[in-house]
C-alpha positions as semicolon CSV with decimal commas, in nm:
position;residue;x (nm);y (nm);z (nm)
1;M;2,529;2,062;5,500
2;S;2,155;1,988;5,542
3;H;1,925;1,889;5,260
4;D;1,639;2,139;5,181
5;I;1,310;1,975;5,236
6;T;1,012;2,127;5,055
7;H;0,658;2,129;5,196
8;A;0,446;1,826;5,115
9;E;0,202;2,051;4,915
10;D;0,467;2,115;4,663
11;W;0,570;1,755;4,615
12;H;0,267;1,688;4,396
13;S;0,386;1,902;4,108
14;D;0,392;1,616;3,868
15;S;0,048;1,465;3,967
16;E;-0,252;1,547;3,777
17;P;-0,565;1,674;3,967
18;E;-0,824;1,427;4,037
19;S;-1,082;1,416;3,772
20;E;-1,415;1,239;3,730
21;A;-1,375;0,875;3,634
22;P;-1,445;0,827;3,269
23;A;-1,747;0,619;3,153
24;V;-1,670;0,248;3,167
25;N;-1,670;0,069;2,839
26;P;-1,797;-0,293;2,887
27;L;-1,601;-0,419;2,593
28;L;-1,272;-0,282;2,729
29;V;-1,347;-0,426;3,069
30;V;-1,408;-0,776;2,917
31;H;-1,093;-0,733;2,706
32;R;-0,883;-0,652;3,009
33;C;-1,026;-0,951;3,193
34;L;-0,946;-1,191;2,904
35;R;-0,620;-1,034;2,780
36;G;-0,350;-1,289;2,798
37;R;-0,602;-1,562;2,868
38;Y;-0,769;-1,581;2,524
39;L;-0,626;-1,921;2,449
40;L;-0,758;-2,060;2,775
41;A;-1,096;-1,899;2,708
42;I;-1,101;-2,039;2,351
43;L;-1,013;-2,389;2,462
44;L;-1,271;-2,381;2,749
45;A;-1,531;-2,237;2,518
46;V;-1,476;-2,505;2,253
47;A;-1,480;-2,775;2,516
48;L;-1,823;-2,674;2,635
49;A;-1,961;-2,550;2,290
50;V;-1,915;-2,881;2,109
51;P;-2,132;-3,112;2,327
52;S;-2,395;-2,837;2,357
53;A;-2,407;-2,799;1,977
54;I;-2,430;-3,182;1,929
55;L;-2,727;-3,201;2,169
56;G;-2,914;-2,916;1,980
57;Y;-2,830;-3,066;1,638
58;I;-2,985;-3,405;1,698
59;A;-3,304;-3,270;1,848
60;L;-3,533;-3,239;1,525
61;P;-3,510;-3,396;1,172
62;P;-3,469;-3,165;0,875
63;K;-3,673;-3,100;0,560
64;F;-3,519;-2,979;0,223
65;T;-3,654;-2,747;-0,046
66;S;-3,532;-2,721;-0,411
67;S;-3,642;-2,438;-0,635
68;G;-3,647;-2,336;-0,996
69;Q;-3,715;-2,021;-1,190
70;V;-3,896;-1,941;-1,518
71;N;-3,854;-1,606;-1,689
72;I;-4,142;-1,451;-1,911
73;A;-3,990;-1,181;-2,123
74;P;-4,231;-0,892;-2,209
75;T;-4,069;-0,859;-2,557
76;R;-3,893;-1,102;-2,792
77;S;-3,535;-1,021;-2,922
78;Y;-3,513;-0,934;-3,291
79;I;-3,247;-1,002;-3,558
80;M;-3,199;-0,666;-3,739
81;Y;-3,528;-0,465;-3,719
82;Q;-3,804;-0,459;-3,473
83;N;-4,143;-0,574;-3,614
84;E;-4,475;-0,715;-3,507
85;L;-4,317;-1,043;-3,408
86;N;-4,129;-0,887;-3,115
87;E;-4,360;-0,610;-2,996
88;P;-4,449;-0,600;-2,620
89;L;-4,749;-0,803;-2,508
90;S;-5,061;-0,602;-2,450
91;A;-5,166;-0,823;-2,153
92;Y;-4,841;-0,923;-2,004
93;N;-4,964;-0,969;-1,648
94;S;-5,244;-1,188;-1,751
95;F;-5,003;-1,402;-1,961
96;L;-4,762;-1,431;-1,665
97;Q;-5,041;-1,551;-1,437
98;S;-5,161;-1,809;-1,691
99;Q;-4,807;-1,960;-1,723
100;A;-4,802;-1,986;-1,344
101;S;-5,131;-2,160;-1,344
102;M;-5,001;-2,394;-1,609
103;L;-4,692;-2,489;-1,404
104;Q;-4,911;-2,623;-1,118
105;S;-5,180;-2,780;-1,343
106;Y;-5,269;-3,142;-1,327
107;R;-5,137;-3,203;-1,688
108;V;-4,786;-3,070;-1,607
109;V;-4,771;-3,242;-1,262
110;D;-4,891;-3,578;-1,401
111;M;-4,647;-3,558;-1,690
112;A;-4,364;-3,492;-1,432
113;V;-4,460;-3,786;-1,212
114;N;-4,460;-4,025;-1,517
115;S;-4,120;-3,897;-1,632
116;D;-3,818;-4,149;-1,613
117;K;-3,599;-3,928;-1,411
118;L;-3,850;-3,881;-1,136
119;K;-3,916;-4,245;-1,126
120;E;-3,536;-4,317;-1,099
121;A;-3,517;-4,077;-0,809
122;G;-3,761;-4,307;-0,616
123;W;-4,081;-4,085;-0,626
124;A;-4,409;-4,264;-0,566
125;P;-4,602;-4,347;-0,889
126;A;-4,938;-4,201;-0,992
127;P;-5,189;-4,151;-0,856
128;Q;-5,034;-4,120;-0,504
129;G;-4,717;-3,958;-0,644
130;T;-4,927;-3,688;-0,824
131;V;-5,110;-3,603;-0,513
132;D;-4,789;-3,591;-0,312
133;L;-4,623;-3,362;-0,573
134;M;-4,918;-3,126;-0,592
135;Q;-4,921;-3,090;-0,223
136;S;-4,551;-3,014;-0,196
137;L;-4,543;-2,801;-0,503
138;K;-4,551;-2,416;-0,454
139;V;-4,567;-2,170;-0,754
140;S;-4,547;-1,794;-0,706
141;A;-4,560;-1,507;-0,969
142;P;-4,510;-1,156;-0,844
143;S;-4,746;-0,919;-1,022
144;R;-4,478;-0,660;-1,130
145;G;-4,199;-0,914;-1,202
146;Q;-4,099;-1,125;-1,493
147;D;-4,012;-1,447;-1,318
148;I;-4,215;-1,744;-1,187
149;F;-4,070;-1,923;-0,890
150;I;-4,146;-2,291;-0,826
151;S;-4,031;-2,504;-0,519
152;V;-4,076;-2,859;-0,391
153;E;-4,022;-2,952;-0,022
154;H;-3,935;-3,309;0,060
155;P;-3,734;-3,490;0,342
156;E;-3,488;-3,624;0,081
157;P;-3,295;-3,349;-0,114
158;A;-3,236;-3,563;-0,410
159;K;-3,621;-3,620;-0,464
160;A;-3,689;-3,250;-0,412
161;Q;-3,443;-3,169;-0,695
162;A;-3,577;-3,436;-0,925
163;A;-3,929;-3,317;-0,875
164;V;-3,855;-2,954;-0,961
165;N;-3,660;-3,051;-1,270
166;A;-3,944;-3,282;-1,380
167;I;-4,196;-3,003;-1,355
168;L;-3,966;-2,774;-1,557
169;D;-3,916;-3,031;-1,820
170;A;-4,285;-3,101;-1,860
171;Y;-4,364;-2,734;-1,872
172;S;-4,089;-2,680;-2,143
173;D;-4,238;-2,960;-2,354
174;I;-4,583;-2,811;-2,341
175;A;-4,550;-2,432;-2,319
176;I;-4,229;-2,319;-2,504
177;D;-4,287;-2,251;-2,874
178;K;-4,096;-2,440;-3,144
179;E;-3,885;-2,163;-3,277
180;E;-3,562;-2,350;-3,341
181;Q;-3,617;-2,365;-3,713
182;T;-3,676;-1,986;-3,749
183;L;-3,366;-1,917;-3,541
184;T;-3,153;-2,165;-3,747
185;A;-3,251;-1,994;-4,080
186;T;-3,165;-1,655;-3,937
187;L;-2,823;-1,779;-3,822
188;K;-2,752;-1,929;-4,163
189;E;-2,846;-1,606;-4,338
190;L;-2,615;-1,400;-4,104
191;R;-2,327;-1,633;-4,169
192;E;-2,366;-1,597;-4,541
193;L;-2,366;-1,209;-4,492
194;K;-2,038;-1,237;-4,292
195;K;-1,877;-1,438;-4,571
196;K;-1,982;-1,188;-4,831
197;Y;-1,861;-0,883;-4,649
198;A;-1,530;-1,047;-4,553
199;A;-1,466;-1,127;-4,923
200;E;-1,543;-0,773;-5,031
201;S;-1,328;-0,625;-4,763
202;E;-1,041;-0,849;-4,846
203;R;-1,055;-0,757;-5,222
204;A;-1,048;-0,384;-5,138
205;R;-0,747;-0,435;-4,907
206;Q;-0,566;-0,636;-5,176
207;E;-0,618;-0,355;-5,433
208;A;-0,483;-0,099;-5,181
209;F;-0,188;-0,328;-5,108
210;R;-0,116;-0,372;-5,479
211;V;-0,103;0,009;-5,537
212;A;0,109;0,063;-5,223
213;E;0,349;-0,220;-5,312
214;L;0,449;-0,034;-5,631
215;E;0,571;0,250;-5,431
216;G;0,722;0,059;-5,148
217;T;0,493;0,203;-4,882
218;D;0,122;0,270;-4,814
219;D;0,178;0,611;-4,666
220;L;0,233;0,825;-4,985
221;Q;0,127;1,160;-4,820
222;A;0,471;1,221;-4,661
223;R;0,650;1,155;-4,991
224;R;0,384;1,373;-5,172
225;D;0,438;1,651;-4,921
226;A;0,811;1,632;-4,979
227;K;0,763;1,665;-5,355
228;H;0,551;1,979;-5,290
229;Q;0,829;2,126;-5,082
230;H;1,089;2,064;-5,353
231;W;0,843;2,213;-5,600
232;A;0,814;2,532;-5,389
233;R;1,198;2,556;-5,341
234;L;1,259;2,506;-5,711
235;D;1,016;2,793;-5,784
236;T;1,192;3,011;-5,545
237;L;1,530;2,938;-5,705
238;I;1,388;3,004;-6,046
239;D;1,265;3,346;-5,932
240;E;1,596;3,432;-5,793
241;Y;1,785;3,329;-6,103
242;T;1,537;3,525;-6,312
243;L;1,585;3,839;-6,090
244;E;1,961;3,799;-6,118
245;L;1,946;3,789;-6,494
246;V;1,720;4,097;-6,496
247;R;1,969;4,280;-6,272
248;F;2,240;4,232;-6,522
249;G;2,018;4,323;-6,817
250;D;2,029;3,982;-6,969
251;L;1,681;3,918;-7,103
252;G;1,787;3,736;-7,408
253;L;2,074;3,980;-7,492
254;D;2,437;3,896;-7,555
255;T;2,646;3,800;-7,261
256;P;2,904;4,047;-7,128
257;D;3,250;4,060;-7,272
258;D;3,425;3,773;-7,096
259;E;3,772;3,920;-7,185
260;A;3,686;4,258;-7,023
261;A;3,565;4,087;-6,711
262;E;3,816;4,047;-6,439
263;T;3,766;3,705;-6,285
264;I;3,883;3,581;-5,945
265;P;3,904;3,199;-5,900
266;I;3,687;3,055;-5,624
267;T;3,781;2,693;-5,638
268;D;3,817;2,693;-5,260
269;V;3,455;2,799;-5,200
270;T;3,244;2,494;-5,090
271;P;2,872;2,469;-5,022
272;E;2,952;2,383;-4,656
273;M;3,144;2,718;-4,622
274;L;2,861;2,918;-4,778
275;A;2,604;2,726;-4,552
276;Q;2,753;2,877;-4,246
277;T;2,606;3,214;-4,342
278;D;2,299;3,111;-4,550
279;A;2,032;2,927;-4,364
280;E;1,853;2,801;-4,690
281;L;2,170;2,630;-4,814
282;A;2,232;2,476;-4,471
283;R;1,888;2,337;-4,471
284;L;1,934;2,178;-4,821
285;L;2,256;2,011;-4,716
286;N;2,074;1,862;-4,411
287;Q;1,797;1,749;-4,639
288;R;2,053;1,592;-4,880
289;E;2,204;1,388;-4,597
290;Q;1,856;1,257;-4,489
291;V;1,763;1,170;-4,852
292;E;2,103;0,987;-4,895
293;L;2,032;0,774;-4,582
294;E;1,676;0,687;-4,717
295;F;1,815;0,616;-5,060
296;A;2,070;0,377;-4,908
297;S;1,810;0,205;-4,704
298;L;1,567;0,154;-5,009
299;Q;1,863;0,011;-5,212
300;R;1,913;-0,253;-4,949
301;R;1,545;-0,352;-4,940
302;Y;1,443;-0,319;-5,311
303;A;1,583;-0,367;-5,660
304;E;1,736;-0,084;-5,845
305;K;1,438;-0,052;-6,078
306;H;1,189;-0,046;-5,806
307;R;0,965;0,269;-5,804
308;A;1,061;0,369;-5,451
309;V;1,435;0,351;-5,534
310;I;1,374;0,552;-5,855
311;S;1,172;0,820;-5,663
312;A;1,441;0,858;-5,395
313;K;1,709;0,883;-5,665
314;H;1,513;1,160;-5,827
315;D;1,479;1,336;-5,499
316;L;1,850;1,316;-5,448
317;E;1,923;1,449;-5,794
318;T;1,680;1,743;-5,732
319;I;1,841;1,844;-5,408
320;E;2,188;1,818;-5,560
321;A;2,073;2,056;-5,841
322;M;1,919;2,290;-5,589
323;I;2,241;2,296;-5,381
324;E;2,452;2,360;-5,687
325;A;2,227;2,641;-5,799
326;R;2,228;2,792;-5,459
327;T;2,596;2,771;-5,433
328;A;2,641;2,944;-5,763
329;L;2,397;3,211;-5,684
330;L;2,578;3,283;-5,349
331;A;2,916;3,284;-5,493
332;G;2,815;3,490;-5,785
333;G;3,034;3,281;-6,003
334;T;3,076;3,147;-6,356
335;T;3,249;2,858;-6,505
336;L;3,604;2,877;-6,647
337;E;3,747;2,670;-6,937
338;N;3,887;2,419;-6,692
339;G;3,542;2,379;-6,538
340;S;3,624;2,552;-6,206
341;P;3,395;2,838;-6,071
342;A;3,543;3,185;-6,072
343;M;3,425;3,511;-5,921
344;S;3,341;3,784;-6,176
345;A;3,400;4,128;-6,049
346;P;3,153;4,336;-6,277
347;A;2,879;4,077;-6,331
348;V;2,773;3,712;-6,322
349;N;2,809;3,496;-6,628
350;A;2,458;3,510;-6,771
351;M;2,511;3,216;-6,995
352;Y;2,580;2,994;-6,687
353;L;2,281;3,133;-6,499
354;R;2,045;3,064;-6,802
355;A;2,173;2,704;-6,812
356;Q;2,106;2,665;-6,449
357;L;1,774;2,820;-6,495
358;E;1,670;2,570;-6,756
359;T;1,789;2,288;-6,550
360;L;1,576;2,402;-6,255
361;K;1,264;2,441;-6,470
362;Q;1,307;2,092;-6,593
363;L;1,349;1,970;-6,242
364;R;1,042;2,165;-6,139
365;N;0,832;2,001;-6,414
366;T;0,943;1,659;-6,328
367;T;0,879;1,718;-5,954
368;K;0,536;1,862;-6,036
369;E;0,447;1,541;-6,237
370;E;0,580;1,327;-5,965
371;A;0,367;1,497;-5,699
372;R;0,053;1,469;-5,916
373;R;0,119;1,106;-5,969
374;L;0,172;1,041;-5,605
375;G;-0,148;1,233;-5,525
376;T;-0,341;1,019;-5,763
377;L;-0,209;0,690;-5,616
378;Q;-0,288;0,822;-5,269
379;L;-0,644;0,891;-5,368
380;Q;-0,672;0,534;-5,509
381;I;-0,539;0,376;-5,173
382;E;-0,780;0,598;-4,972
383;K;-1,074;0,479;-5,195
384;Y;-0,994;0,116;-5,137
385;R;-0,947;0,185;-4,774
386;D;-1,280;0,360;-4,748
387;Q;-1,457;0,072;-4,927
388;A;-1,293;-0,191;-4,693
389;A;-1,399;0,023;-4,391
390;R;-1,763;0,036;-4,503
391;T;-1,760;-0,334;-4,573
392;D;-1,602;-0,400;-4,226
393;E;-1,877;-0,194;-4,064
394;Q;-2,141;-0,421;-4,225
395;Y;-1,943;-0,722;-4,127
396;D;-1,932;-0,611;-3,762
397;L;-2,308;-0,554;-3,756
398;A;-2,374;-0,898;-3,893
399;D;-2,108;-1,069;-3,670
400;A;-2,242;-0,884;-3,351
401;R;-2,604;-0,981;-3,423
402;L;-2,495;-1,345;-3,498
403;N;-2,300;-1,373;-3,174
404;A;-2,596;-1,235;-2,979
405;L;-2,828;-1,492;-3,129
406;E;-2,574;-1,776;-3,076
407;V;-2,556;-1,677;-2,712
408;E;-2,932;-1,666;-2,672
409;N;-2,960;-2,012;-2,847
410;R;-2,707;-2,166;-2,612
411;H;-2,886;-2,027;-2,310
412;G;-3,226;-2,150;-2,436
413;S;-3,372;-1,796;-2,468
414;I;-3,520;-1,844;-2,813
415;G;-3,868;-1,709;-2,732
416;R;-4,038;-1,520;-2,454
417;I;-4,022;-1,806;-2,218
418;S;-3,692;-1,937;-2,075
419;I;-3,585;-2,154;-1,776
420;T;-3,337;-1,934;-1,592
421;Q;-3,279;-2,171;-1,312
422;R;-3,320;-2,543;-1,274
423;G;-3,369;-2,736;-0,956
424;F;-3,058;-2,750;-0,741
425;Y;-2,953;-2,995;-0,486
426;P;-3,033;-2,850;-0,149
427;I;-2,749;-2,896;0,104
428;Q;-2,924;-2,707;0,383
429;A;-3,258;-2,784;0,503
430;S;-3,530;-2,518;0,463
431;T;-3,716;-2,603;0,776
432;D;-3,428;-2,749;0,969
433;R;-3,432;-2,652;1,334
434;R;-3,110;-2,836;1,402
435;I;-2,873;-2,553;1,302
436;P;-3,046;-2,288;1,524
437;L;-3,061;-2,523;1,818
438;A;-2,701;-2,626;1,768
439;T;-2,607;-2,256;1,739
440;I;-2,785;-2,177;2,065
441;G;-2,615;-2,470;2,232
442;A;-2,262;-2,366;2,095
443;L;-2,322;-2,001;2,192
444;G;-2,426;-2,102;2,542
445;G;-2,125;-2,331;2,600
446;T;-1,896;-2,066;2,450
447;G;-2,045;-1,799;2,674
448;I;-1,998;-2,015;2,988
449;G;-1,643;-2,090;2,899
450;I;-1,544;-1,731;2,826
451;G;-1,737;-1,616;3,129
452;L;-1,550;-1,840;3,366
453;V;-1,219;-1,711;3,234
454;A;-1,330;-1,354;3,239
455;A;-1,453;-1,393;3,591
456;I;-1,104;-1,492;3,704
457;G;-0,952;-1,182;3,547
458;F;-1,226;-0,963;3,690
459;F;-1,213;-1,085;4,050
460;F;-0,833;-1,140;4,058
461;P;-0,688;-0,855;3,841
462;K;-0,321;-0,842;3,752
463;Y;-0,096;-0,625;3,536
464;R;-0,016;-0,842;3,246
465;Y;0,044;-0,568;2,971
466;I;0,157;-0,205;2,984
467;G;-0,175;-0,108;2,845
468;D;-0,344;-0,233;3,182
469;L;-0,090;-0,015;3,369
470;N;-0,181;0,297;3,180
471;E;-0,559;0,245;3,244
472;A;-0,514;0,177;3,617
473;T;-0,258;0,455;3,696
474;R;-0,414;0,742;3,521
475;N;-0,252;1,014;3,747
476;V;0,094;0,858;3,742
477;F;0,335;0,889;3,462
478;V;0,443;0,560;3,301
479;I;0,812;0,607;3,224
480;G;0,860;0,294;3,015
481;A;0,882;-0,085;3,001
482;V;1,178;-0,328;3,039
483;P;1,143;-0,672;2,877
484;E;1,228;-1,001;3,045
485;L;1,589;-1,093;2,998
486;D;1,696;-1,413;2,822
487;P;2,070;-1,446;2,909
488;A;2,125;-1,691;2,623
489;D;1,972;-1,450;2,361
490;P;2,204;-1,152;2,256
491;E;1,912;-0,982;2,094
492;S;1,722;-1,001;2,423
493;R;2,015;-0,838;2,605
494;E;2,031;-0,565;2,356
495;L;1,659;-0,498;2,385
496;V;1,696;-0,485;2,769
497;A;1,974;-0,235;2,736
498;A;1,792;-0,022;2,484
499;S;1,484;-0,016;2,717
500;I;1,694;0,090;3,009
501;H;1,849;0,373;2,809
502;Q;1,496;0,481;2,694
503;V;1,387;0,495;3,062
504;R;1,689;0,711;3,147
505;S;1,615;0,948;2,854
506;V;1,261;0,995;2,975
507;I;1,391;1,064;3,328
508;D;1,637;1,326;3,189
509;A;1,361;1,488;3,000
510;R;1,120;1,499;3,302
511;L;1,384;1,648;3,527
512;L;1,557;1,881;3,278
513;G;1,611;2,231;3,423
514;T;1,458;2,153;3,761
515;S;1,788;2,187;3,963
516;D;2,158;2,251;3,922
517;R;2,247;1,973;4,171
518;A;2,243;1,604;4,108
519;S;1,900;1,448;4,084
520;V;1,804;1,171;4,320
521;H;1,618;0,872;4,183
522;V;1,465;0,628;4,431
523;V;1,370;0,276;4,298
524;T;1,112;0,087;4,491
525;S;0,827;-0,150;4,430
526;A;0,497;-0,269;4,582
527;G;0,642;-0,604;4,682
528;A;0,934;-0,825;4,687
529;S;1,087;-1,004;4,382
530;E;0,990;-0,741;4,127
531;G;1,338;-0,678;3,994
532;K;1,377;-0,326;4,138
533;S;1,745;-0,382;4,240
534;T;1,831;-0,502;3,886
535;I;1,642;-0,198;3,741
536;A;1,842;0,038;3,981
537;L;2,166;-0,120;3,881
538;R;2,097;-0,108;3,513
539;L;1,969;0,262;3,540
540;A;2,282;0,360;3,728
541;K;2,509;0,197;3,461
542;S;2,305;0,383;3,199
543;F;2,364;0,712;3,374
544;A;2,736;0,637;3,406
545;A;2,755;0,540;3,027
546;T;2,668;0,896;2,946
547;G;2,977;1,005;3,126
548;R;2,811;1,133;3,442
549;R;2,954;1,054;3,783
550;T;2,682;0,830;3,916
551;L;2,640;0,716;4,274
552;L;2,436;0,392;4,335
553;I;2,306;0,357;4,691
554;D;2,190;0,025;4,842
555;S;1,942;0,123;5,110
556;D;1,752;-0,205;5,096
557;M;1,855;-0,344;5,445
558;I;1,669;-0,663;5,400
559;G;1,755;-0,766;5,052
560;R;2,103;-0,602;5,017
561;R;2,110;-0,733;4,661
562;L;2,348;-0,457;4,527
563;S;2,592;-0,501;4,820
564;N;2,612;-0,869;4,751
565;E;2,641;-0,805;4,372
566;F;2,964;-0,596;4,436
567;A;3,099;-0,805;4,723
568;M;3,063;-0,524;4,977
569;L;2,846;-0,676;5,253
570;D;3,082;-0,592;5,537
571;V;3,203;-0,248;5,434
572;P;3,064;0,079;5,569
573;G;2,777;0,209;5,373
574;F;2,426;0,369;5,402
575;A;2,332;0,220;5,736
576;D;2,651;0,375;5,884
577;A;2,605;0,705;5,714
578;V;2,255;0,752;5,794
579;T;2,298;0,685;6,165
580;A;2,605;0,918;6,181
581;A;2,827;0,612;6,262
582;G;3,048;0,686;5,963
583;E;3,148;0,972;5,741
584;A;2,988;0,990;5,396
585;G;3,326;0,984;5,225
586;Q;3,407;0,660;5,389
587;T;3,091;0,492;5,278
588;V;3,132;0,557;4,905
589;H;3,343;0,305;4,717
590;D;3,476;0,271;4,355
591;T;3,336;0,005;4,129
592;P;3,492;-0,166;3,824
593;I;3,254;0,034;3,614
594;R;3,376;0,370;3,478
595;D;3,207;0,669;3,645
596;L;2,993;0,430;3,878
597;Y;3,030;0,446;4,251
598;L;2,853;0,241;4,511
599;M;2,732;0,312;4,868
600;P;2,663;-0,030;4,998
601;C;2,406;-0,107;5,257
602;G;2,655;-0,110;5,534
603;R;2,629;-0,259;5,878
604;T;2,261;-0,291;5,942
605;D;2,286;-0,464;6,276
606;R;2,363;-0,125;6,435
607;V;2,064;0,060;6,299
608;E;1,763;0,117;6,512
609;P;1,428;0,195;6,340
610;E;1,390;0,540;6,500
611;E;1,722;0,646;6,353
612;I;1,597;0,624;5,995
613;S;1,413;0,952;5,904
614;A;1,365;1,182;5,599
615;K;1,575;1,448;5,779
616;R;1,882;1,225;5,832
617;A;1,847;1,086;5,467
618;G;1,844;1,450;5,339
619;D;2,144;1,545;5,555
620;L;2,326;1,243;5,399
621;L;2,218;1,319;5,035
622;G;2,309;1,685;5,039
623;P;2,681;1,661;5,017
624;L;2,649;1,371;4,778
625;Q;2,444;1,595;4,543
626;E;2,731;1,834;4,529
627;V;2,994;1,573;4,425
628;F;2,788;1,344;4,194
629;Q;2,581;1,424;3,886
630;A;2,329;1,142;3,931
631;I;2,219;0,941;4,237
632;V;2,025;0,615;4,214
633;V;1,885;0,481;4,534
634;D;1,764;0,120;4,566
635;T;1,509;0,077;4,852
636;G;1,288;-0,195;4,983
637;P;0,928;-0,224;4,898
638;I;0,734;0,093;4,978
639;L;0,462;-0,077;5,160
640;G;0,696;-0,239;5,419
641;S;1,024;-0,060;5,415
642;L;1,125;0,221;5,655
643;E;1,409;0,335;5,442
644;A;1,180;0,359;5,132
645;Q;0,931;0,574;5,321
646;A;1,211;0,803;5,450
647;L;1,379;0,856;5,102
648;A;1,055;0,898;4,903
649;P;0,967;1,243;5,023
650;I;1,315;1,392;4,949
651;A;1,383;1,226;4,620
652;D;1,349;1,420;4,289
653;E;1,165;1,119;4,157
654;V;1,046;0,789;4,285
655;M;1,038;0,506;4,027
656;L;0,779;0,235;4,118
657;V;0,885;-0,103;3,948
658;V;0,581;-0,303;3,853
659;T;0,650;-0,658;3,732
660;R;0,422;-0,838;3,494
661;G;0,167;-1,040;3,686
662;R;0,154;-0,809;3,999
663;E;-0,181;-0,772;4,161
664;V;-0,352;-0,435;4,082
665;R;-0,456;-0,379;4,442
666;S;-0,095;-0,384;4,578
667;V;0,023;-0,144;4,316
668;K;-0,260;0,103;4,380
669;L;-0,181;0,088;4,754
670;A;0,186;0,158;4,684
671;I;0,086;0,463;4,466
672;D;-0,148;0,582;4,739
673;R;0,129;0,547;4,991
674;L;0,370;0,760;4,770
675;H;0,112;1,034;4,748
676;Q;0,062;1,027;5,113
677;L;0,426;1,069;5,167
678;G;0,436;1,381;4,949
679;T;0,648;1,239;4,670
680;R;0,749;1,497;4,421
681;K;0,737;1,300;4,101
682;I;0,612;0,948;4,066
683;G;0,704;0,728;3,764
684;V;0,620;0,366;3,686
685;I;0,845;0,124;3,507
686;F;0,681;-0,194;3,383
687;N;0,928;-0,478;3,427
688;R;0,942;-0,817;3,252
689;A;0,722;-0,711;2,967
690;T;0,679;-0,939;2,671
691;R;0,866;-0,847;2,357
692;H;0,538;-0,795;2,173
693;D;0,429;-0,553;2,446
694;I;0,761;-0,368;2,406
695;E;0,734;-0,339;2,033
696;R;0,380;-0,217;2,042
697;S;0,391;0,006;2,343
698;T;0,729;0,187;2,297
699;S;0,949;0,311;2,013
700;I;1,251;0,125;2,139
701;S;1,450;-0,053;1,861
702;V;1,700;-0,316;1,904
703;T;2,022;-0,154;1,799
704;S;2,389;-0,167;1,895
705;Q;2,465;0,009;2,213
706;R;2,652;0,303;2,059
707;H;2,552;0,562;2,321
708;T;2,861;0,678;2,501
709;D;2,956;0,958;2,261
710;V;2,597;1,070;2,212
711;H;2,589;1,247;2,561
712;A;2,953;1,367;2,575
713;H;2,879;1,737;2,494
714;W;2,571;1,728;2,716
715;H;2,781;1,570;2,995
716;E;3,024;1,861;2,981
717;Q;2,747;2,111;3,024
718;I;2,562;1,926;3,304
719;D;2,845;1,970;3,565
720;P;3,095;2,235;3,448
721;R;3,248;2,243;3,799
722;P;3,623;2,165;3,798
723;T;3,728;1,844;3,984
724;N;4,087;1,980;4,051
725;G;4,204;1,627;3,984
726;Q;4,014;1,477;4,284
727;S;3,815;1,166;4,276
728;P;3,446;1,192;4,381
729;T;3,535;1,009;4,711
730;A;3,807;1,269;4,788
731;R;3,587;1,554;4,704
732;L;3,313;1,401;4,925
733;E;3,556;1,375;5,220
734;S;3,657;1,744;5,166
735;A;3,301;1,851;5,153
736;T;3,215;1,655;5,461
737;D;3,524;1,806;5,649
738;Y;3,414;2,158;5,549
739;E;3,061;2,093;5,664
740;N;3,171;1,964;5,995
């Protein structure tokens, strides 16, 4: 059976059309040149920057400038009311300029030179000191501002600071008005007002507390509202009883003949039973329960004769009477000789109703008086509260103004003139050329150091990160990255395994639905020692782990790494099969790994270069694709391997392994060679990547390798053909016999 070979024009289906090169970003170019070498660049930059900075720093001596600030306020602050003492100045700009002239006048300067603090700082005495200070003193007053700025420049920072402060002190003694006494009197008056308002407020609160204490609470409105509700309910009951008496014609007449009345005992009728059909009685029962709880709480807190306890007790008695009256009204009952209620068939006992009516009227009058009394007490409490609130408002006004004046006094802002900033100790020279020169030297040294390292990366580029690979291979699909393995680190082994599974998943997605036969994956590289054989072996194991019958072919006739790995150096293999020296079924061998079979390199001493061709390789792979479900072929480097160049055109996908540190030029040559050979699909696997590169460039996570069952159902669908109990080797021999 021969392998179908497609025209070279169709083998570029996965390649993107050539497009114009994007604009080069200089920053990205520098970043690629320095990436991975930043530490070296920093060390070299520091090594060159430090001596250059020192040379620039010691070139010129520095000078220091200390400055101060005086504020001239257009208006003065007032205590309570604005008057002529704090009105805005009519000629403010003229006043500002006059104060600036005073600051640099001979009087102020001479007083400053003769001050003890300036002498202690080591300033030259008058008259030479006065001349030096006037020459170094600078005063500026912006026409539309409120501040006057003064500064003194001197080679010694301490003397510059002392000179500025001496000027400010002399100006303060001469120019600032003596308003401390006026301010002190105002502060005293405000403090007296605060004491007065505080005493009045406290008296009003004490009166309100005294009234509230008699009732046990300062919120009498709720209790008053409850009394009004009782009052309304009592009026309703009185109206109902009156209507009941009218209905039986009892408006002061004799009661009906009790002997003629047929009575029915109702001793079993309770308010709770009647409340099931009467909402008003149910509400009264609930209210009684609440009042009982409140009454019990007040008894625990106050004495029995306390007004709150007495009021609660009265509320409870009122509700009890209302419940009793409502019960009697609903039952339509009277009272027998033994005191138990009884149902009257023809009429209600009018005498009993009149007695209940009188009781309700008395309760209503008592409730009315209590409600009025509570209202009066509530008005008294509100009166005292309002008085305290008004007094507190006056207190707050006085307190706010007092605090404002105290703050102004602490900050020296008594009048219009205030010193907002005294002279500071200058830590940086104002006319110092050392820092700029040192900076220029440091930048020059830094640039030279970084430039040297960047030149190495620019003229000798290498793939150091997967991002470099993406930028340099724009028309080739980057399948994934595999980290460098640390055999002693279990987490590293798991990360490598997860990366290989990720690569296999991407390959499955890229070739999904392209063919019903097994796909052929050729693994090659641009040069030797890039780990392609290891990648091929792990990739084959990953295919086998999914349950697919996988064939691993070692076609690298120079390295023969896989044949040596499985101790099959002297058994028939690829070299025998491709030269027709052996049957395909005899060159495929079982391995200890489930679902993984190996075609070793075979006897390479019998192979002539002209015997290796794409046609023979296709004839070999055709029957194998019918038996196996995945074929992984390890070849030599594409730039110097005959078998790689023969297998690349017929493979479903060629995976170019690029190890970290590989030169860019060799990888580009390898990709160009694959395109020239007409490779169908080209994928790149970045090998020995750093863990940081893996975590940033892929979505692989280090997890346990629970992958076998994930593809079980997919594996059943990928090759539904029955095996009839034959092993892949036996099926291959049968297919070969049939083909022959």
